[in-house]
N, C-alpha and C positions, 0 to 999 in steps of 0.2 A: 504494500500500500504506500502510495506517495503522500508525503506530508507537506504542509505549506512551506516549510523552511528549505526544502530541497533546492529550490531555485536560488535561494539567497546564500547558501553556504558553499557554493562552488569555488569562489575565490580563495577563501582560507584553506579549503581542502587541497586545492591545487598547489598553493604555496607550501603547505605542510608536507605534502607528498613529494614535491620537488626537493625540499631540504633533506628529507629522509633518504631519498634514493640518488642524490647527486654523487657522481663517481669521483669528481675532483674535490678531494678533501679540503683544499685551500679555499674553495668557494662556499663550503657549507656554513661556516660561522655567520657570514653575511646573510645567507639564505635563511638561517634560523632566526636571525633578528627580524627580517622582513615578515616571515611567517608568524612569529610571536606578536608583532605589532598588529597584523591583520586579525589574528585570533582575538586579541584584547579588544580591538575595535568592534568586532562582531559580538563579543560577549556583552559589551556595553550597550549595543543596540538591542540585544535580546532582553537585557535587564528592564528596559523601558517598554518593551513590546507586550501587547496583551496576549492572553492565552497561555497554554502550557507549552513552554519551550524547553522542558527539562531534558528531552533526548539530545537536542543539539547542545545545550549547556553542558551536559555530561561529556559529549564528544569533544567540545572545546577544552574542557578540563583535561581530558585524556591526552589530547594533542599537545597541550602545553607541557604536560608531564613528560611525554616522550621527547619533545624538543629539548627540554632541560636535561634529560638523561643523555641525549646525544651530545649536547654541549659539554657535559661533564666528561664524557668519553674523549672528546676532542682535547679537552684540557689535560687529561691524563697522558695523551699522546703528544702534548706540546704544540698542538695545532690551533689552539684557542688561547689568546692572551688571558692571563689570570687577572682578576680584578685587584685593584690596589687595596691593601689591608688598612 
């Protein structure tokens, strides 16, 4: 069954998927940042949207979790600059 958010979530899903499957590891940190920003923007728009958006909200949370895990893997490989302490 198609839900009403299917047409709206394409951009964040595409950016998220692209970051996860990018083969050039040097491009991944920037792609993660772009995908995270799009996901946060979508989450904010859902917060103000009427109706039950819990499925997409959960998917957004899961995507952010996975991107953060990927970022941590890159940090451990020295491919992502560490944040200043």
